[in-house]
RONUTOR-532707 format. One record per atom (N, C-alpha, C, CB): residue in three letters; chain; atom name; x, z negated, y negated. Coordinates in steps of 0.2 Angstrom, whole numbers, plus 5000, padded with zeros to 4 digits. Each point is the difference from the previous one (the first is absolute). Glycine has a CB too. Example, Ala and Ser with C-alpha at 12.3 -4.5 7.8 and 13.67 -1.06 7.14 Angstrom:
REM residues 2
[martor ALA; A; N; [5066; 4961; 5028]] [martor ALA; A; CA; [4996; 5000; 4994]] [martor ALA; A; C; [5004; 5000; 4994]] [martor ALA; A; CB; [4991; 4994; 5006]] [martor SER; A; N; [5007; 5010; 4989]] [martor SER; A; CA; [5004; 4999; 4994]] [martor SER; A; C; [4996; 4997; 4995]] [martor SER; A; CB; [5006; 5010; 5003]] 
***
This chain:
REM residues 132
[martor MET; A; N; [5071; 5030; 4949]] [martor MET; A; CA; [4993; 4997; 4999]] [martor MET; A; C; [4998; 4996; 5007]] [martor MET; A; CB; [4996; 5011; 4991]] [martor ASP; A; N; [5003; 4983; 5008]] [martor ASP; A; CA; [4998; 4996; 5005]] [martor ASP; A; C; [4992; 5001; 5001]] [martor ASP; A; CB; [5009; 4992; 4997]] [martor TYR; A; N; [4988; 5010; 5009]] [martor TYR; A; CA; [4993; 5000; 5000]] [martor TYR; A; C; [4996; 4997; 5004]] [martor TYR; A; CB; [5003; 5008; 4996]] [martor GLY; A; N; [5000; 4986; 5007]] [martor GLY; A; CA; [4997; 4995; 5005]] [martor GLY; A; C; [5002; 4993; 4998]] [martor GLY; A; CB; [5002; 5009; 5009]] [martor LEU; A; N; [4992; 4986; 4993]] [martor LEU; A; CA; [5000; 4993; 5000]] [martor LEU; A; C; [5001; 4998; 5007]] [martor LEU; A; CB; [4994; 5000; 4990]] [martor GLY; A; N; [5009; 4995; 5013]] [martor GLY; A; CA; [5001; 4998; 5005]] [martor GLY; A; C; [5001; 4993; 5002]] [martor GLY; A; CB; [5003; 5010; 4999]] [martor VAL; A; N; [4995; 4988; 5006]] [martor VAL; A; CA; [5002; 4993; 5002]] [martor VAL; A; C; [5002; 5000; 5008]] [martor VAL; A; CB; [4991; 4995; 4991]] [martor ARG; A; N; [5013; 5000; 5010]] [martor ARG; A; CA; [5002; 5000; 5009]] [martor ARG; A; C; [4997; 4993; 5001]] [martor ARG; A; CB; [5014; 5007; 5002]] [martor LEU; A; N; [4984; 4993; 5006]] [martor LEU; A; CA; [4997; 4996; 5002]] [martor LEU; A; C; [5004; 4997; 5005]] [martor LEU; A; CB; [4991; 5004; 4997]] [martor ASP; A; N; [5007; 4990; 5006]] [martor ASP; A; CA; [5005; 4997; 5006]] [martor ASP; A; C; [4994; 4999; 5004]] [martor ASP; A; CB; [5012; 4994; 4996]] [martor ARG; A; N; [4986; 5011; 5006]] [martor ARG; A; CA; [4994; 4999; 5005]] [martor ARG; A; C; [4998; 5006; 5004]] [martor ARG; A; CB; [4995; 4992; 4992]] [martor PRO; A; N; [5004; 5010; 5014]] [martor PRO; A; CA; [5000; 5005; 5005]] [martor PRO; A; C; [4994; 5005; 4996]] [martor PRO; A; CB; [5004; 4993; 5011]] [martor PHE; A; N; [4998; 5015; 4991]] [martor PHE; A; CA; [4996; 5005; 4997]] [martor PHE; A; C; [4992; 4998; 5002]] [martor PHE; A; CB; [5012; 5009; 5001]] [martor GLY; A; N; [4987; 4990; 5003]] [martor GLY; A; CA; [4991; 5000; 5001]] [martor GLY; A; C; [4997; 4995; 4996]] [martor GLY; A; CB; [5002; 5001; 5012]] [martor GLN; A; N; [5001; 4992; 4988]] [martor GLN; A; CA; [5000; 4996; 4994]] [martor GLN; A; C; [4999; 5001; 4992]] [martor GLN; A; CB; [5006; 4996; 5008]] [martor ALA; A; N; [4999; 5009; 4992]] [martor ALA; A; CA; [5001; 5001; 4992]] [martor ALA; A; C; [4994; 5007; 5000]] [martor ALA; A; CB; [5015; 4995; 4998]] [martor VAL; A; N; [4984; 5008; 5006]] [martor VAL; A; CA; [4994; 5006; 4999]] [martor VAL; A; C; [4994; 4995; 4996]] [martor VAL; A; CB; [5004; 5008; 5012]] [martor GLU; A; N; [4995; 4988; 4994]] [martor GLU; A; CA; [4994; 4996; 4999]] [martor GLU; A; C; [5000; 4997; 4992]] [martor GLU; A; CB; [5000; 4996; 5014]] [martor ALA; A; N; [5005; 5001; 4985]] [martor ALA; A; CA; [5002; 4996; 4992]] [martor ALA; A; C; [4998; 5006; 4995]] [martor ALA; A; CB; [5012; 4992; 5003]] [martor VAL; A; N; [4991; 5013; 4998]] [martor VAL; A; CA; [5002; 5005; 4995]] [martor VAL; A; C; [4992; 5001; 4998]] [martor VAL; A; CB; [5013; 5005; 5004]] [martor THR; A; N; [4983; 4997; 5002]] [martor THR; A; CA; [4994; 5004; 4999]] [martor THR; A; C; [4996; 4994; 4997]] [martor THR; A; CB; [5001; 5010; 5010]] [martor ALA; A; N; [4998; 4983; 4991]] [martor ALA; A; CA; [4998; 4995; 4997]] [martor ALA; A; C; [5002; 4999; 4994]] [martor ALA; A; CB; [4999; 4997; 5008]] [martor ALA; A; N; [5006; 5004; 4991]] [martor ALA; A; CA; [5003; 4999; 4992]] [martor ALA; A; C; [4998; 5006; 4994]] [martor ALA; A; CB; [5010; 4993; 5006]] [martor LEU; A; N; [4989; 5013; 4998]] [martor LEU; A; CA; [4999; 5004; 4996]] [martor LEU; A; C; [4991; 5000; 4998]] [martor LEU; A; CB; [5012; 5007; 5006]] [martor LYS; A; N; [4984; 4992; 5000]] [martor LYS; A; CA; [4994; 4998; 4998]] [martor LYS; A; C; [4997; 4994; 4995]] [martor LYS; A; CB; [5001; 5006; 5009]] [martor GLU; A; N; [5004; 4989; 4991]] [martor GLU; A; CA; [5000; 4995; 4996]] [martor GLU; A; C; [5000; 5003; 4991]] [martor GLU; A; CB; [5006; 4992; 5012]] [martor GLN; A; N; [4998; 5014; 4988]] [martor GLN; A; CA; [5000; 5004; 4994]] [martor GLN; A; C; [4996; 5005; 4999]] [martor GLN; A; CB; [5010; 4997; 5001]] [martor GLY; A; N; [4986; 5004; 5004]] [martor GLY; A; CA; [4994; 5005; 4999]] [martor GLY; A; C; [5003; 5007; 5002]] [martor GLY; A; CB; [4995; 4994; 4990]] [martor PHE; A; N; [5009; 5007; 5015]] [martor PHE; A; CA; [5001; 5005; 5003]] [martor PHE; A; C; [4999; 4999; 5006]] [martor PHE; A; CB; [5006; 5004; 4993]] [martor GLY; A; N; [4991; 5003; 5010]] [martor GLY; A; CA; [4999; 5003; 5007]] [martor GLY; A; C; [5004; 5003; 5003]] [martor GLY; A; CB; [4991; 5002; 4997]] [martor VAL; A; N; [5010; 4999; 5009]] [martor VAL; A; CA; [5005; 5004; 5004]] [martor VAL; A; C; [4996; 5005; 5003]] [martor VAL; A; CB; [5008; 4991; 5003]] [martor LEU; A; N; [4992; 5014; 4993]] [martor LEU; A; CA; [4995; 5008; 5002]] [martor LEU; A; C; [5004; 5003; 5006]] [martor LEU; A; CB; [4997; 5005; 4986]] [martor THR; A; N; [5010; 4994; 5015]] [martor THR; A; CA; [5004; 5006; 5006]] [martor THR; A; C; [5005; 4994; 5002]] [martor THR; A; CB; [5000; 5014; 4993]] [martor THR; A; N; [5001; 4987; 5014]] [martor THR; A; CA; [5007; 4997; 5002]] [martor THR; A; C; [5003; 5005; 5002]] [martor THR; A; CB; [4998; 4991; 5004]] [martor ILE; A; N; [5008; 5010; 4995]] [martor ILE; A; CA; [5004; 5005; 5004]] [martor ILE; A; C; [5006; 4996; 5005]] [martor ILE; A; CB; [4997; 5010; 4990]] [martor ASP; A; N; [5003; 4992; 5016]] [martor ASP; A; CA; [5006; 4997; 5004]] [martor ASP; A; C; [5006; 5005; 5000]] [martor ASP; A; CB; [4992; 4992; 5008]] [martor VAL; A; N; [5011; 5007; 4988]] [martor VAL; A; CA; [5007; 5004; 5000]] [martor VAL; A; C; [5003; 5001; 5007]] [martor VAL; A; CB; [5003; 4995; 4988]] [martor ARG; A; N; [4998; 4998; 5013]] [martor ARG; A; CA; [5004; 5000; 5008]] [martor ARG; A; C; [4996; 5004; 5005]] [martor ARG; A; CB; [5005; 4987; 4997]] [martor ALA; A; N; [4990; 5011; 5003]] [martor ALA; A; CA; [4996; 5004; 5006]] [martor ALA; A; C; [4999; 5008; 4998]] [martor ALA; A; CB; [4994; 4989; 5004]] [martor THR; A; N; [5005; 5013; 4990]] [martor THR; A; CA; [5001; 5007; 5000]] [martor THR; A; C; [5006; 5002; 5001]] [martor THR; A; CB; [4992; 5000; 4994]] [martor LEU; A; N; [5014; 4998; 5003]] [martor LEU; A; CA; [5006; 5003; 5002]] [martor LEU; A; C; [5001; 5000; 5007]] [martor LEU; A; CB; [5003; 4996; 4990]] [martor ARG; A; N; [4996; 5000; 5013]] [martor ARG; A; CA; [5002; 4999; 5008]] [martor ARG; A; C; [4996; 5006; 5003]] [martor ARG; A; CB; [5000; 4985; 5002]] [martor GLU; A; N; [4993; 5015; 4997]] [martor GLU; A; CA; [4997; 5005; 5001]] [martor GLU; A; C; [5001; 5008; 5000]] [martor GLU; A; CB; [4995; 4990; 4998]] [martor LYS; A; N; [5006; 5010; 4996]] [martor LYS; A; CA; [5002; 5008; 4999]] [martor LYS; A; C; [5006; 5002; 4999]] [martor LYS; A; CB; [4990; 5002; 4994]] [martor ILE; A; N; [5015; 4993; 5006]] [martor ILE; A; CA; [5007; 5004; 5000]] [martor ILE; A; C; [5005; 4994; 5006]] [martor ILE; A; CB; [4999; 5005; 4985]] [martor GLY; A; N; [4998; 4991; 5017]] [martor GLY; A; CA; [5004; 4996; 5006]] [martor GLY; A; C; [5004; 4995; 4995]] [martor GLY; A; CB; [5002; 5010; 5009]] [martor ALA; A; N; [4999; 4988; 4986]] [martor ALA; A; CA; [5003; 4997; 4995]] [martor ALA; A; C; [4998; 4992; 5000]] [martor ALA; A; CB; [5001; 5011; 4994]] [martor GLU; A; N; [5004; 4986; 5007]] [martor GLU; A; CA; [4999; 4992; 5000]] [martor GLU; A; C; [5000; 4996; 4992]] [martor GLU; A; CB; [5006; 5000; 5013]] [martor ILE; A; N; [4990; 4997; 4985]] [martor ILE; A; CA; [5002; 4996; 4994]] [martor ILE; A; C; [4998; 4992; 5001]] [martor ILE; A; CB; [4998; 5010; 4993]] [martor GLU; A; N; [5002; 4986; 5003]] [martor GLU; A; CA; [4997; 4994; 4999]] [martor GLU; A; C; [4993; 5000; 4999]] [martor GLU; A; CB; [5010; 4996; 4995]] [martor ASP; A; N; [4987; 4998; 5006]] [martor ASP; A; CA; [4992; 5001; 5000]] [martor ASP; A; C; [5000; 5001; 4990]] [martor ASP; A; CB; [4996; 4990; 5013]] [martor TYR; A; N; [5000; 5016; 4985]] [martor TYR; A; CA; [4998; 5001; 4995]] [martor TYR; A; C; [4994; 5003; 4997]] [martor TYR; A; CB; [5010; 5000; 5001]] [martor LEU; A; N; [4985; 4996; 4995]] [martor LEU; A; CA; [4994; 5003; 4999]] [martor LEU; A; C; [5000; 5002; 4992]] [martor LEU; A; CB; [4994; 4993; 5009]] [martor ILE; A; N; [5002; 5013; 4990]] [martor ILE; A; CA; [4999; 5000; 4992]] [martor ILE; A; C; [4992; 4999; 5000]] [martor ILE; A; CB; [5011; 5010; 4997]] [martor LEU; A; N; [4988; 4985; 4999]] [martor LEU; A; CA; [4993; 5000; 4999]] [martor LEU; A; C; [4998; 5001; 4993]] [martor LEU; A; CB; [4999; 4991; 5009]] [martor GLY; A; N; [4995; 5013; 4991]] [martor GLY; A; CA; [4998; 5003; 4994]] [martor GLY; A; C; [4995; 4996; 4996]] [martor GLY; A; CB; [5002; 5010; 5006]] [martor ALA; A; N; [5000; 4987; 4991]] [martor ALA; A; CA; [4995; 4994; 4997]] [martor ALA; A; C; [4998; 5002; 4993]] [martor ALA; A; CB; [5007; 4991; 5006]] [martor CYS; A; N; [4986; 5007; 4994]] [martor CYS; A; CA; [4997; 5003; 4993]] [martor CYS; A; C; [4994; 4994; 4999]] [martor CYS; A; CB; [5002; 5015; 5003]] [martor ASN; A; N; [4999; 4986; 4990]] [martor ASN; A; CA; [4995; 4993; 4995]] [martor ASN; A; C; [4996; 5006; 4997]] [martor ASN; A; CB; [5008; 4987; 4995]] [martor PRO; A; N; [4986; 5013; 5007]] [martor PRO; A; CA; [4995; 5006; 4999]] [martor PRO; A; C; [4999; 5000; 4992]] [martor PRO; A; CB; [4994; 4999; 5012]] [martor ALA; A; N; [5006; 4995; 4985]] [martor ALA; A; CA; [4999; 4999; 4993]] [martor ALA; A; C; [5006; 5004; 4995]] [martor ALA; A; CB; [4993; 4988; 5002]] [martor LEU; A; N; [5012; 5010; 5001]] [martor LEU; A; CA; [5007; 5003; 4996]] [martor LEU; A; C; [5000; 5008; 5002]] [martor LEU; A; CB; [5008; 4989; 5002]] [martor ALA; A; N; [4990; 5012; 5003]] [martor ALA; A; CA; [5000; 5008; 5001]] [martor ALA; A; C; [4995; 5003; 4997]] [martor ALA; A; CB; [5004; 4998; 5011]] [martor HIS; A; N; [4989; 4999; 4989]] [martor HIS; A; CA; [4997; 5003; 4996]] [martor HIS; A; C; [5003; 5002; 4992]] [martor HIS; A; CB; [4992; 4994; 5007]] [martor ARG; A; N; [5009; 5000; 4990]] [martor ARG; A; CA; [5003; 5001; 4994]] [martor ARG; A; C; [5004; 5004; 4999]] [martor ARG; A; CB; [4999; 4992; 4999]] [martor ALA; A; N; [5007; 5008; 5005]] [martor ALA; A; CA; [5006; 5005; 5000]] [martor ALA; A; C; [4998; 5007; 5001]] [martor ALA; A; CB; [5007; 4992; 5006]] [martor LEU; A; N; [4988; 5011; 4999]] [martor LEU; A; CA; [4997; 5006; 4999]] [martor LEU; A; C; [4996; 5002; 4994]] [martor LEU; A; CB; [4999; 4998; 5009]] [martor LEU; A; N; [4998; 4997; 4988]] [martor LEU; A; CA; [4997; 5001; 4995]] [martor LEU; A; C; [5005; 5003; 4993]] [martor LEU; A; CB; [4992; 4992; 5005]] [martor ALA; A; N; [5013; 5004; 4996]] [martor ALA; A; CA; [5006; 5001; 4995]] [martor ALA; A; C; [5004; 5008; 5002]] [martor ALA; A; CB; [5001; 4984; 5000]] [martor ASP; A; N; [5000; 5018; 5006]] [martor ASP; A; CA; [5003; 5005; 5002]] [martor ASP; A; C; [4998; 5001; 5007]] [martor ASP; A; CB; [5008; 4999; 4993]] [martor ARG; A; N; [4988; 5008; 5007]] [martor ARG; A; CA; [4998; 5001; 5006]] [martor ARG; A; C; [5005; 5002; 5006]] [martor ARG; A; CB; [4990; 5003; 4993]] [martor ARG; A; N; [5014; 5000; 5004]] [martor ARG; A; CA; [5006; 5001; 5005]] [martor ARG; A; C; [5005; 4995; 5003]] [martor ARG; A; CB; [5000; 5009; 4994]] [martor ILE; A; N; [4999; 4984; 5005]] [martor ILE; A; CA; [5003; 4994; 5001]] [martor ILE; A; C; [4998; 4999; 5008]] [martor ILE; A; CB; [5000; 4996; 4988]] [martor GLY; A; N; [4996; 5007; 5013]] [martor GLY; A; CA; [4998; 4999; 5007]] [martor GLY; A; C; [5005; 5001; 5006]] [martor GLY; A; CB; [4990; 5003; 4995]] [martor LEU; A; N; [5014; 5002; 5002]] [martor LEU; A; CA; [5006; 5004; 5003]] [martor LEU; A; C; [5005; 4993; 5002]] [martor LEU; A; CB; [5000; 5013; 4992]] [martor LEU; A; N; [4999; 4982; 5004]] [martor LEU; A; CA; [5005; 4993; 5000]] [martor LEU; A; C; [4996; 4995; 5004]] [martor LEU; A; CB; [5005; 5002; 4988]] [martor LEU; A; N; [4988; 4998; 5014]] [martor LEU; A; CA; [4997; 4995; 5003]] [martor LEU; A; C; [4999; 5001; 5006]] [martor LEU; A; CB; [4995; 4996; 4992]] [martor PRO; A; N; [5004; 4998; 5013]] [martor PRO; A; CA; [4999; 4994; 4997]] [martor PRO; A; C; [5008; 4997; 5000]] [martor PRO; A; CB; [4987; 4997; 5004]] [martor CYS; A; N; [5013; 4997; 4995]] [martor CYS; A; CA; [5006; 4997; 4999]] [martor CYS; A; C; [5003; 4999; 5006]] [martor CYS; A; CB; [4997; 4995; 4990]] [martor ASN; A; N; [5009; 5007; 5012]] [martor ASN; A; CA; [5002; 4999; 5006]] [martor ASN; A; C; [5005; 4993; 5002]] [martor ASN; A; CB; [4999; 5014; 5000]] [martor VAL; A; N; [5000; 4983; 5004]] [martor VAL; A; CA; [5002; 4993; 5001]] [martor VAL; A; C; [5004; 5002; 5008]] [martor VAL; A; CB; [4990; 4991; 4991]] [martor VAL; A; N; [5017; 5007; 5009]] [martor VAL; A; CA; [5003; 5002; 5007]] [martor VAL; A; C; [5002; 4993; 5003]] [martor VAL; A; CB; [5005; 5011; 4996]] [martor VAL; A; N; [4993; 4988; 5010]] [martor VAL; A; CA; [5002; 4995; 5003]] [martor VAL; A; C; [5005; 5002; 5005]] [martor VAL; A; CB; [4990; 4994; 4998]] [martor ARG; A; N; [5016; 5002; 5002]] [martor ARG; A; CA; [5005; 5004; 5006]] [martor ARG; A; C; [5004; 4993; 5002]] [martor ARG; A; CB; [5002; 5014; 4996]] [martor ALA; A; N; [5000; 4987; 5010]] [martor ALA; A; CA; [5004; 4994; 5004]] [martor ALA; A; C; [5007; 5001; 4998]] [martor ALA; A; CB; [4993; 4999; 5010]] [martor ASP; A; N; [5012; 4995; 4989]] [martor ASP; A; CA; [5007; 5000; 4997]] [martor ASP; A; C; [5002; 4994; 5004]] [martor ASP; A; CB; [4999; 5006; 4987]] [martor GLY; A; N; [5003; 4995; 5019]] [martor GLY; A; CA; [5002; 4995; 5006]] [martor GLY; A; C; [4994; 4996; 5000]] [martor GLY; A; CB; [5013; 5000; 5000]] [martor ASP; A; N; [4988; 4993; 5000]] [martor ASP; A; CA; [4995; 4995; 5002]] [martor ASP; A; C; [4997; 4999; 4994]] [martor ASP; A; CB; [5005; 4994; 5008]] [martor ALA; A; N; [4994; 5009; 4986]] [martor ALA; A; CA; [4997; 5000; 4994]] [martor ALA; A; C; [4995; 5006; 5000]] [martor ALA; A; CB; [5009; 4994; 4995]] [martor THR; A; N; [4988; 5006; 4999]] [martor THR; A; CA; [4995; 5007; 4999]] [martor THR; A; C; [5002; 5001; 4991]] [martor THR; A; CB; [4986; 4998; 5012]] [martor VAL; A; N; [5014; 5008; 4987]] [martor VAL; A; CA; [5000; 5001; 4993]] [martor VAL; A; C; [4993; 5004; 4999]] [martor VAL; A; CB; [5013; 5001; 5000]] [martor VAL; A; N; [4986; 4996; 4993]] [martor VAL; A; CA; [4993; 5004; 4997]] [martor VAL; A; C; [5001; 5003; 4993]] [martor VAL; A; CB; [4993; 4992; 5005]] [martor GLU; A; N; [5007; 5014; 4995]] [martor GLU; A; CA; [5001; 5003; 4993]] [martor GLU; A; C; [4993; 5003; 4998]] [martor GLU; A; CB; [5013; 5002; 5001]] [martor ALA; A; N; [4987; 4998; 4993]] [martor ALA; A; CA; [4994; 5005; 4997]] [martor ALA; A; C; [5002; 5005; 4994]] [martor ALA; A; CB; [4991; 4991; 5003]] [martor VAL; A; N; [5006; 5015; 4996]] [martor VAL; A; CA; [5002; 5003; 4994]] [martor VAL; A; C; [4998; 4999; 4994]] [martor VAL; A; CB; [5001; 5006; 5006]] [martor ASP; A; N; [5005; 4992; 4990]] [martor ASP; A; CA; [4996; 4998; 4993]] [martor ASP; A; C; [4996; 5004; 4997]] [martor ASP; A; CB; [5009; 4994; 4998]] [martor PRO; A; N; [4987; 5003; 4999]] [martor PRO; A; CA; [4994; 5005; 4998]] [martor PRO; A; C; [5002; 5005; 4993]] [martor PRO; A; CB; [4991; 4990; 5005]] [martor GLN; A; N; [5015; 5005; 4992]] [martor GLN; A; CA; [5002; 5004; 4994]] [martor GLN; A; C; [5002; 5008; 5002]] [martor GLN; A; CB; [5005; 4988; 4995]] [martor THR; A; N; [4998; 5012; 5011]] [martor THR; A; CA; [5002; 5006; 5002]] [martor THR; A; C; [4995; 5006; 4998]] [martor THR; A; CB; [5005; 4993; 5009]] [martor MET; A; N; [4988; 5004; 4991]] [martor MET; A; CA; [4995; 5005; 4998]] [martor MET; A; C; [5000; 5003; 4992]] [martor MET; A; CB; [4993; 4995; 5009]] [martor VAL; A; N; [5008; 5000; 4989]] [martor VAL; A; CA; [5000; 5000; 4992]] [martor VAL; A; C; [5008; 5005; 4999]] [martor VAL; A; CB; [4992; 4987; 4996]] [martor ALA; A; N; [5012; 5013; 5007]] [martor ALA; A; CA; [5007; 5002; 4999]] [martor ALA; A; C; [4999; 5009; 5002]] [martor ALA; A; CB; [5007; 4987; 5004]] [martor LEU; A; N; [4989; 5013; 5003]] [martor LEU; A; CA; [4999; 5007; 5000]] [martor LEU; A; C; [4994; 5003; 4996]] [martor LEU; A; CB; [5004; 4999; 5011]] [martor ALA; A; N; [4991; 4997; 4988]] [martor ALA; A; CA; [4994; 5004; 4996]] [martor ALA; A; C; [5001; 4999; 4993]] [martor ALA; A; CB; [4992; 4999; 5008]] [martor GLY; A; N; [5014; 4999; 4989]] [martor GLY; A; CA; [5001; 4999; 4993]] [martor GLY; A; C; [4997; 4996; 4996]] [martor GLY; A; CB; [5003; 5010; 5000]] [martor PRO; A; N; [4999; 4987; 4995]] [martor PRO; A; CA; [4998; 4995; 4996]] [martor PRO; A; C; [4992; 5002; 4996]] [martor PRO; A; CB; [5014; 4997; 4999]] [martor ASP; A; N; [4985; 5008; 5000]] [martor ASP; A; CA; [4994; 5001; 4998]] [martor ASP; A; C; [4994; 5002; 5004]] [martor ASP; A; CB; [5006; 5002; 4991]] [martor GLY; A; N; [4995; 4996; 5015]] [martor GLY; A; CA; [4996; 5000; 5006]] [martor GLY; A; C; [4994; 4996; 5000]] [martor GLY; A; CB; [5010; 5003; 5006]] [martor GLY; A; N; [4990; 4991; 4991]] [martor GLY; A; CA; [4996; 4995; 4999]] [martor GLY; A; C; [5000; 4994; 5006]] [martor GLY; A; CB; [4993; 5009; 4992]] [martor LEU; A; N; [5013; 4992; 5013]] [martor LEU; A; CA; [5001; 4996; 5004]] [martor LEU; A; C; [5003; 4993; 5000]] [martor LEU; A; CB; [5001; 5009; 5002]] [martor ASP; A; N; [5002; 4990; 4991]] [martor ASP; A; CA; [5003; 4993; 4999]] [martor ASP; A; C; [4997; 4994; 5002]] [martor ASP; A; CB; [5005; 5006; 4991]] [martor GLU; A; N; [4990; 4994; 5008]] [martor GLU; A; CA; [4996; 4995; 5001]] [martor GLU; A; C; [4997; 4999; 5008]] [martor GLU; A; CB; [4997; 5003; 4987]] [martor VAL; A; N; [5003; 5002; 5015]] [martor VAL; A; CA; [4997; 5000; 5007]] [martor VAL; A; C; [5006; 4998; 5004]] [martor VAL; A; CB; [4991; 5009; 4997]] [martor ALA; A; N; [5015; 4993; 5002]] [martor ALA; A; CA; [5007; 5000; 5004]] [martor ALA; A; C; [5001; 4992; 4999]] [martor ALA; A; CB; [5005; 5013; 4997]] [martor ASP; A; N; [4995; 4985; 4996]] [martor ASP; A; CA; [5001; 4994; 5000]] [martor ASP; A; C; [4996; 4994; 5003]] [martor ASP; A; CB; [5006; 5004; 4991]] [martor GLU; A; N; [4988; 4997; 5010]] [martor GLU; A; CA; [4996; 4996; 5004]] [martor GLU; A; C; [5002; 5000; 5008]] [martor GLU; A; CB; [4990; 5001; 4991]] [martor ALA; A; N; [5010; 5005; 5010]] [martor ALA; A; CA; [5002; 5002; 5009]] [martor ALA; A; C; [5007; 4997; 4999]] [martor ALA; A; CB; [4994; 5012; 5004]] [martor ALA; A; N; [5011; 4988; 4993]] [martor ALA; A; CA; [5006; 4997; 5001]] [martor ALA; A; C; [4999; 4992; 5000]] [martor ALA; A; CB; [5006; 5010; 4995]] [martor ARG; A; N; [4990; 4988; 5001]] [martor ARG; A; CA; [5000; 4992; 5000]] [martor ARG; A; C; [4995; 4998; 5006]] [martor ARG; A; CB; [5001; 5000; 4986]] [martor ARG; A; N; [4995; 5004; 5016]] [martor ARG; A; CA; [4997; 4998; 5007]] [martor ARG; A; C; [5004; 5000; 5005]] [martor ARG; A; CB; [4992; 5002; 4998]] [martor LEU; A; N; [5013; 5004; 5002]] [martor LEU; A; CA; [5004; 5001; 5007]] [martor LEU; A; C; [5006; 4994; 5000]] [martor LEU; A; CB; [4998; 5013; 5001]] [martor THR; A; N; [5005; 4985; 4992]] [martor THR; A; CA; [5004; 4996; 4999]] [martor THR; A; C; [4997; 4993; 5003]] [martor THR; A; CB; [5004; 5008; 4989]] [martor ALA; A; N; [4990; 4991; 5011]] [martor ALA; A; CA; [4997; 4994; 5001]] [martor ALA; A; C; [4999; 4999; 5006]] [martor ALA; A; CB; [4996; 4999; 4990]] [martor ALA; A; N; [5002; 5007; 5015]] [martor ALA; A; CA; [4999; 4999; 5006]] [martor ALA; A; C; [5008; 5000; 5004]] [martor ALA; A; CB; [4988; 5006; 4998]] [martor LEU; A; N; [5017; 4998; 4999]] [martor LEU; A; CA; [5007; 4999; 5004]] [martor LEU; A; C; [5002; 4992; 4998]] [martor LEU; A; CB; [5004; 5014; 4999]] [martor ALA; A; N; [4994; 4983; 4995]] [martor ALA; A; CA; [5002; 4993; 4997]] [martor ALA; A; C; [4997; 4995; 5006]] [martor ALA; A; CB; [4998; 5003; 4987]] [martor ALA; A; N; [4996; 4998; 5015]] [martor ALA; A; CA; [4995; 4996; 5004]] [martor ALA; A; C; [5006; 5001; 5008]] [martor ALA; A; CB; [4985; 5002; 4992]] [martor LEU; A; N; [5016; 5004; 5010]] [martor LEU; A; CA; [5005; 5001; 5006]] [martor LEU; A; C; [5004; 4996; 5000]] [martor LEU; A; CB; [4999; 5008; 5000]] [martor ALA; A; N; [5005; 4991; 4995]] [martor ALA; A; CA; [5006; 4997; 4998]] [martor ALA; A; C; [5000; 4994; 5003]] [martor ALA; A; CB; [5002; 5006; 4991]] [martor THR; A; N; [4993; 4991; 5007]] [martor THR; A; CA; [4998; 4992; 5001]] [martor THR; A; C; [5000; 4999; 5007]] [martor THR; A; CB; [4995; 4999; 4990]] [martor LEU; A; N; [5002; 5005; 5013]] [martor LEU; A; CA; [4999; 5000; 5006]] [martor LEU; A; C; [5007; 4999; 5006]] [martor LEU; A; CB; [4989; 5006; 4995]] [martor GLY; A; N; [5015; 4998; 5001]] [martor GLY; A; CA; [5007; 5000; 5004]] [martor GLY; A; C; [5000; 5006; 5005]] [martor GLY; A; CB; [5002; 4986; 5000]] 
***
């Protein structure tokens, strides 16, 4: 099962993070959390990896609809968006909201919410792809 949506950007990591945040905002998502995986691994275990952020993106209206359909869906919220350096480029990947439906089951009432979230995340990634 492919559980992600992604795009590769020919731009430096810092610029990509700003562009991702703006593209998500344009689609109604805010970034609730930012986990700096690189800094955490360096601090906690002395490991070195490329620049790597996990952004916890949330569209409040969609989150509310998902919670009304299934209170346990909070286990899968917010939508994780990864921004990671890959050489001179940056890779941006978002969890496919259809993963929620696959895990919660078809009777969970999440189909429409996942469809809209996927449409919005895909639109954000498509907007990023035009930036290069």
